[in-house]
C-alpha positions as CSV (number, residue, x, y, z in Angstrom):
1,M,17.2,-51.6,-22.3
2,T,15.5,-54.9,-22.6
3,S,12.4,-55.6,-20.6
4,A,14.2,-58.4,-18.7
5,S,17.0,-56.0,-17.7
6,A,14.4,-53.4,-16.7
7,A,12.6,-55.9,-14.6
8,R,15.9,-56.9,-13.0
9,A,16.7,-53.2,-12.1
10,S,13.1,-52.5,-11.0
11,A,13.2,-55.6,-8.7
12,G,16.3,-54.3,-7.0
13,A,18.3,-57.3,-8.0
14,P,22.1,-57.1,-7.3
15,A,24.2,-55.6,-10.0
16,G,27.5,-57.0,-11.5
17,D,29.5,-56.1,-8.5
18,D,27.9,-58.7,-6.3
19,R,31.3,-60.5,-5.9
20,T,32.9,-57.2,-4.6
21,G,30.0,-56.7,-2.2
22,V,30.4,-60.2,-0.8
23,L,34.1,-59.7,-0.4
24,L,33.6,-56.3,1.4
25,G,31.1,-58.0,3.7
26,L,33.5,-60.8,4.4
27,G,36.2,-58.3,5.3
28,A,33.9,-56.4,7.7
29,Y,32.7,-59.5,9.5
30,L,36.1,-61.1,9.6
31,M,37.5,-58.0,11.2
32,W,34.7,-57.9,13.8
33,G,35.3,-61.7,14.5
34,L,39.0,-61.1,15.2
35,F,38.3,-58.1,17.7
36,P,38.7,-60.3,20.7
37,L,42.3,-60.9,19.8
38,Y,42.9,-57.3,19.4
39,F,41.3,-56.0,22.6
40,R,42.9,-58.9,24.6
41,L,46.1,-57.0,23.7
42,L,44.8,-53.9,25.5
43,E,43.9,-55.6,28.6
44,A,46.5,-53.5,30.7
45,A,44.2,-50.5,30.1
46,G,41.0,-51.7,31.4
47,A,37.5,-51.5,29.7
48,V,36.7,-48.0,30.6
49,E,40.0,-46.5,29.4
50,I,40.0,-48.6,26.3
51,V,36.4,-47.3,25.3
52,L,37.4,-43.8,26.0
53,H,40.4,-44.1,23.7
54,R,38.3,-45.8,21.1
55,I,35.9,-42.9,21.0
56,V,38.6,-40.2,20.6
57,W,40.7,-42.1,18.0
58,S,37.6,-43.1,16.0
59,L,36.7,-39.4,15.8
60,L,40.1,-38.4,14.6
61,A,40.1,-41.3,12.0
62,C,36.6,-40.3,10.8
63,A,37.7,-36.7,10.4
64,L,40.8,-37.8,8.5
65,L,38.7,-40.0,6.3
66,L,36.0,-37.3,5.7
67,T,38.7,-34.9,4.6
68,V,40.3,-37.4,2.3
69,V,37.1,-38.3,0.6
70,R,35.8,-34.7,0.8
71,A,32.6,-35.7,2.5
72,W,32.2,-33.1,5.1
73,G,29.0,-31.8,3.2
74,A,27.3,-35.0,4.4
75,V,28.1,-34.1,8.0
76,R,26.8,-30.6,7.5
77,A,23.6,-32.0,5.8
78,V,22.4,-33.8,9.0
79,T,19.3,-32.4,10.4
80,G,18.6,-31.6,14.0
81,R,16.2,-34.6,14.4
82,Q,18.9,-37.0,12.9
83,L,21.5,-35.5,15.2
84,L,19.4,-36.3,18.3
85,L,18.9,-39.8,17.1
86,L,22.6,-40.2,16.4
87,A,23.4,-38.9,19.9
88,A,21.0,-41.5,21.3
89,A,22.7,-44.2,19.2
90,A,26.2,-43.0,20.3
91,A,25.1,-43.6,24.0
92,V,23.8,-47.0,23.2
93,L,27.0,-47.8,21.2
94,S,29.3,-46.8,24.1
95,V,27.4,-49.3,26.3
96,N,27.9,-52.0,23.7
97,W,31.6,-51.2,23.4
98,G,32.1,-51.2,27.0
99,V,30.3,-54.5,27.7
100,F,32.2,-56.3,24.8
101,V,35.7,-55.0,26.0
102,Y,34.9,-56.0,29.6
103,A,33.7,-59.5,28.5
104,V,36.8,-60.1,26.3
105,N,39.2,-59.1,29.0
106,S,37.4,-61.0,31.7
107,G,37.5,-64.3,29.9
108,Q,33.9,-64.4,28.6
109,V,34.4,-64.3,24.8
110,V,32.0,-67.2,24.3
111,E,29.2,-65.3,25.9
112,T,29.9,-62.4,23.6
113,S,29.4,-64.8,20.7
114,L,26.0,-65.7,22.1
115,G,25.0,-62.0,22.2
116,Y,25.7,-61.7,18.5
117,F,24.0,-65.0,17.7
118,I,20.8,-63.9,19.3
119,N,21.0,-60.3,18.2
120,P,18.8,-60.7,15.0
121,L,16.1,-62.2,17.2
122,V,16.3,-59.4,19.7
123,S,16.2,-56.9,16.9
124,V,13.0,-58.5,15.7
125,L,11.5,-58.4,19.1
126,L,12.4,-54.6,19.3
127,G,10.5,-54.0,16.1
128,V,7.5,-55.8,17.5
129,A,7.5,-54.0,20.8
130,L,8.5,-50.4,19.5
131,L,7.4,-50.3,15.9
132,G,4.3,-52.4,16.0
133,E,5.7,-55.0,13.5
134,R,4.1,-58.4,13.3
135,L,5.8,-61.8,13.1
136,R,4.8,-64.7,11.2
137,R,4.1,-68.0,13.1
138,V,7.4,-69.4,12.2
139,Q,9.2,-66.4,13.4
140,W,7.4,-66.7,16.7
141,A,8.4,-70.3,16.8
142,A,12.0,-69.4,16.4
143,V,11.8,-66.7,19.2
144,G,10.3,-69.4,21.4
145,V,13.2,-71.8,20.8
146,A,15.6,-69.0,21.5
147,A,13.8,-68.3,24.8
148,V,14.1,-71.9,25.9
149,A,17.8,-71.7,24.9
150,V,18.2,-68.6,27.2
151,G,16.6,-70.7,30.1
152,V,19.0,-73.6,29.5
153,L,22.0,-71.2,29.5
154,T,20.8,-69.5,32.6
155,Y,20.7,-72.8,34.4
156,D,24.1,-73.7,33.1
157,Y,25.8,-70.4,34.1
158,G,23.9,-70.1,37.3
159,R,22.7,-66.7,36.3
160,P,21.1,-65.1,33.2
161,P,23.6,-64.6,30.3
162,W,23.7,-60.8,31.2
163,I,26.6,-60.0,28.8
164,A,25.0,-61.7,25.8
165,I,21.6,-60.0,26.7
166,A,23.4,-56.6,27.0
167,L,25.2,-56.9,23.8
168,A,22.2,-58.1,21.9
169,A,19.9,-55.5,23.3
170,S,22.4,-52.6,22.9
171,F,23.3,-53.5,19.4
172,G,19.6,-54.1,18.6
173,C,18.7,-50.6,19.9
174,Y,21.6,-49.1,18.0
175,G,20.3,-50.6,14.8
176,L,16.8,-49.4,15.5
177,L,18.0,-45.9,16.1
178,K,20.2,-45.9,13.0
179,N,17.2,-47.1,11.0
180,R,15.1,-44.2,12.3
181,V,18.0,-41.8,11.2
182,G,17.4,-43.0,7.6
183,R,19.8,-44.0,4.8
184,G,20.6,-40.4,4.1
185,V,23.3,-40.5,6.7
186,G,26.2,-42.8,5.7
187,A,28.3,-44.9,7.8
188,L,31.3,-42.7,8.0
189,P,29.4,-39.3,8.7
190,G,27.3,-41.1,11.2
191,L,30.1,-42.6,13.1
192,A,31.8,-39.2,12.9
193,L,28.9,-37.5,14.6
194,E,28.4,-40.3,17.1
195,T,31.9,-40.2,18.3
196,A,31.9,-36.2,18.2
197,V,28.9,-36.4,20.6
198,L,30.8,-38.6,22.9
199,A,34.2,-37.1,22.5
200,P,33.9,-34.4,25.2
201,L,33.1,-37.0,27.9
202,A,35.9,-39.2,26.6
203,V,38.5,-36.5,26.7
204,A,37.3,-35.5,30.2
205,G,37.6,-39.1,31.3
206,L,41.1,-39.6,29.8
207,V,42.1,-36.3,31.6
208,W,40.7,-37.7,34.8
209,F,42.6,-41.0,34.4
210,G,45.8,-38.9,33.8
211,V,45.4,-36.6,36.8
212,R,44.9,-39.7,39.0
213,G,48.0,-41.4,37.6
214,E,46.0,-44.3,36.3
215,S,46.4,-43.7,32.6
216,T,48.2,-46.5,30.7
217,F,48.6,-44.5,27.5
218,T,52.3,-43.8,28.0
219,S,53.0,-45.8,31.1
220,E,52.9,-49.4,29.7
221,G,55.2,-49.0,26.8
222,P,55.0,-47.8,23.1
223,A,53.2,-51.0,22.0
224,L,50.1,-50.3,24.1
225,T,50.2,-46.6,23.0
226,V,50.2,-47.6,19.3
227,L,47.5,-50.2,19.8
228,L,45.2,-47.8,21.5
229,M,45.7,-45.3,18.7
230,L,44.9,-47.8,16.1
231,S,41.5,-48.5,17.7
232,G,40.1,-45.6,15.7
233,V,41.1,-47.0,12.4
234,L,40.0,-50.5,13.4
235,T,36.6,-49.2,14.4
236,A,36.0,-47.2,11.2
237,L,37.3,-49.7,8.6
238,P,34.9,-52.5,9.1
239,L,32.0,-50.1,9.2
240,L,33.1,-48.8,5.9
241,L,33.5,-52.1,4.4
242,F,30.0,-53.1,5.6
243,A,28.5,-49.9,4.1
244,G,30.1,-50.9,0.8
245,A,28.7,-54.5,1.0
246,A,25.2,-53.2,1.9
247,R,25.0,-51.2,-1.2
248,R,26.1,-54.1,-3.5
249,V,24.3,-57.3,-2.1
250,P,20.7,-58.1,-1.0
251,L,20.0,-57.9,2.7
252,S,19.5,-61.7,2.6
253,T,23.2,-62.1,1.9
254,I,24.2,-59.6,4.6
255,G,21.9,-61.6,6.9
256,L,23.9,-64.8,6.3
257,L,27.3,-63.1,6.4
258,Q,26.6,-61.7,9.9
259,Y,26.9,-65.1,11.5
260,I,30.7,-65.2,10.6
261,T,31.4,-62.9,13.5
262,P,29.8,-64.9,16.4
263,V,31.1,-68.1,14.9
264,M,34.6,-66.7,14.9
265,Q,34.2,-65.4,18.5
266,L,32.9,-68.7,19.8
267,L,35.9,-70.6,18.2
268,L,38.4,-68.0,19.7
269,G,36.8,-68.3,23.0
270,V,37.0,-72.1,23.1
271,L,40.0,-72.9,21.1
272,V,42.3,-69.9,21.7
273,F,41.3,-68.6,25.1
274,G,40.5,-72.0,26.6
275,E,37.0,-71.1,27.9
276,P,34.8,-74.0,29.0
277,M,32.0,-75.4,26.9
278,P,30.2,-78.0,29.1
279,P,27.5,-80.1,27.5
280,L,24.6,-78.3,28.8
281,R,26.1,-74.9,27.5
282,L,26.6,-76.5,24.2
283,A,23.1,-77.7,24.2
284,G,21.9,-74.1,24.8
285,F,24.0,-72.8,21.9
286,A,22.6,-75.6,19.8
287,L,19.0,-74.4,20.6
288,V,20.0,-70.8,19.6
289,W,21.4,-72.2,16.3
290,V,18.2,-74.1,15.6
291,A,16.1,-70.9,16.3
292,L,18.5,-69.0,13.9
293,A,18.2,-71.6,11.1
294,V,14.4,-71.5,11.3
295,F,14.4,-67.8,11.3
296,T,16.9,-67.5,8.5
297,V,15.1,-70.1,6.2
298,D,11.8,-68.4,6.8
299,G,13.4,-65.0,6.0
300,L,15.0,-66.2,2.8
301,R,11.7,-67.8,1.6
302,S,9.8,-64.6,2.3
303,A,12.5,-62.6,0.4
304,G,12.3,-65.0,-2.4
305,R,8.5,-64.6,-2.6
306,S,8.9,-60.8,-2.5
307,R,11.4,-60.8,-5.4
308,A,9.1,-63.2,-7.4
309,A,6.2,-60.8,-7.0
310,S,8.4,-57.8,-7.9
311,R,9.4,-59.6,-11.1
312,E,5.9,-60.5,-11.9
313,L,4.8,-57.0,-11.5
314,S,7.6,-55.7,-13.5
315,R,6.8,-58.0,-16.4
316,Q,3.2,-56.5,-16.3
317,T,4.3,-52.9,-16.1
318,V,7.6,-52.5,-18.0
319,P,7.2,-52.2,-21.8
320,P,9.8,-53.7,-24.1
321,S,12.5,-51.2,-25.3
């Protein structure tokens, strides 16, 4: 190995499968971006029943995939502490799923896009509040612009954008809990355990719907039945694509790719579902985009400085070979 290649490996530079990683990331975020189209097809079931089905079928899909790839050992290796954190993550994730499905099927897709636009900023604030992390001045400026945007949107909607805030806060908390679990628990074993924790309640809820005669699983035709069953695969697949991308490309690349999903949701809300976008609402979104641009550029510069420092350190410490 040459000193240059050793330095590259030491600095954590992406390997030759960068292109594969980007394609996997694109696949994940494109699927998430198209979710409003899918969940709108399930509208007859209602948000609660959809989420209950999603939990059960996701667990079954994960169990099948774990069997195919022979990865049950990763599930058994999870510690008690990790299981508790995954249980908390599962509770937060169920809230996120419920709010999202409710928003899609009540004609508020545009507001869901806002939630995922502001999610990176909310995640940063959670890190400050709960982990004692410190922000640079430019990052605080971005947060301030986002706060003004929320104020503008509150005035426009006539209420705080609760759906967007709930989505951003729940997904931010989910990410924080997953971070505390650690990288030792992969995406597939993690989702399997999260849905397993929720499965007893989900099954009980579906039985309750059936006893009351309110279940749509078999009463609305075979198309809805199949679509509800597919929710498990459609939940697991983008997570696996994302996990594959995260192993192959830098976090800065993932950070840029993540905006594909809310952009798609915004376009679907306005162009496909015909949701209104009055000038003041557009101004609020524009302020959010300014905040994200400032935040992203600062993050990329910081990452570039860190990589440069790592390369310099590697040149000083890695002997030629």
